[in-house]
N, C-alpha and C positions, 0 to 999 in steps of 0.2 A: 504494500500500500504506500503510495507516494503522498506525503503530507507536506503542504506548502508551508513556508515560513510564516506567512500571514495567518494560516490556520493555527499554527502552534502559538503564535502571539495572542490570538484571540481566545484560546482555550486555557491560557495561563491562569492558574488559581490566584485569587486575591491574596492569599497567604504568601505565595511565592513572590508576588510583586512587592508586598510589604517587606518581606525579608530581604529582597534585593535592595530595596531602598535603604534599609538599616545597614546592610553590609557596604553599600556604596558610601553612605555617610561615614562609616568607620574607616574607609580607605582615604578619606579626606584628612587634611591637617586640622583636626578639631582643637588641638592645643593652641595653635596660633590664632584660631578663630576666637577662643576664649580670651586670649590676651588683648585682641583688637576690639572686642565687644565693649560697647559703652552702656548697654542696657542690662540692668541687673537680672531681669526676667529671662533674657536671652542666655546670659551666662549660666543661670540656674538650670535652664532646660538642657543646655549642652552638657553641663556637669552631670545631670541626671542620666542622660544617654550614655555618657562615658562610664559612669558607675555601673549601670546595668550591663553594659558591654563587658566590662572587666569581670563582673559577677558570673556572666554566662559565656565567657570568651571561648571555651572549648566547644560548646554547642554551636555558637555562631561560626567558628572556624570550620567545623564539620559540615554545617549547612552550606557555607561558602564553597567548600570543595565539591559538594554534591551539585550545587548550581553550576559551577564551572564545568563539571563533567557533563551535565545536561546540555549546556550551551555548546560544548565541543561536539557532542553527538549530533546536535542539530546542524552545526556547520558541516560536519562530515557527510551527513545524509543529504543536505540541501544547501550547498555553499552558494553564497551570493558572490558572483564573480564580476569584476570590473576589467574590461579589456582595454589595453592601451597599445598605441602604435609607437614603436621606438626605432630610431635610425642608428645603425652602426656607423660610427664616425670614420672608421678605417675603410670599410667596404662600400658605404653608402646604401647598403641594403636595409629596407624597412622590414621590421618583423613585429609580430604581435606577442604580447605577454598578457597574462591574466593574474589578478591578485584577489585575495580574500583576507578577511581579518580573523585571526585565531584568538579565542578568548584565553587570557592569562588570569592569574589570581589578582585580587585587588582591582578588578574592573579595568585592567589594562589589556591592550590587544597587540598582537604581532602580525605584521603583514606577511603573508605567504605569497610568493610570486612564482609563476611557472612560465615556461616558454611554450608558445602555441605553434609557431611556424612563421613562414614568410608572409608578409602582408598581401602579397600577390596571390597566395593560396586562397585568400578570402576576399579577393577583389578590392582590397584596401578598406573594406567596410568594417569598422569596429562594432557596428550594431548587427552584423551578420548573424543569423540564427545558426549557421554552420559553425562559426567561431564560438558562439555562446555555448552550444551543445558540446563541442569538443572541450571547451574550457571547464565545464561542469564535470565531465567524465574524468579528464586528466587531474582536476583539482581533488576530486574524491580519492583517486588512486594515490596522489602525492600525499595528501593528508594521512591516509591510512598507513602508507609506507613510513612516513616520517614519525608517526605516532608509535608504530611498532618498534622502530629503531631508537625511540627515546629522544629524538631531536626536538620534538615539540611537546 
């Protein structure tokens, strides 16, 4: 069964969205936010969130790891690829590459790029369905191979 990214996004549980928001907040520099805050209520709210995070740190970290794994599986099964045309300065040959974003911990991402072929193979059209289909297939293979090898 092929599930689109949009379908996965719309079926995401409210609890997961809330947890992602908390984990995203904790990845930010809340200590400097506390120092810079001029409102006492804002500082108190930040302090309360920090205290709760420290109290439940292990559980949040475990959930964060589970969410990263979920997002990685989503990217592996249905990668969003962006196709670009690049020109080799030595040979002058134009070629296509595709990239996708690979989820890392703390809501960071790593760009994964792959070579698709000469631009002339796709009539120079970066919006070509042939290029897009090839990019998705090759990206799935690349992500699976690099994950098995422990590179990503």
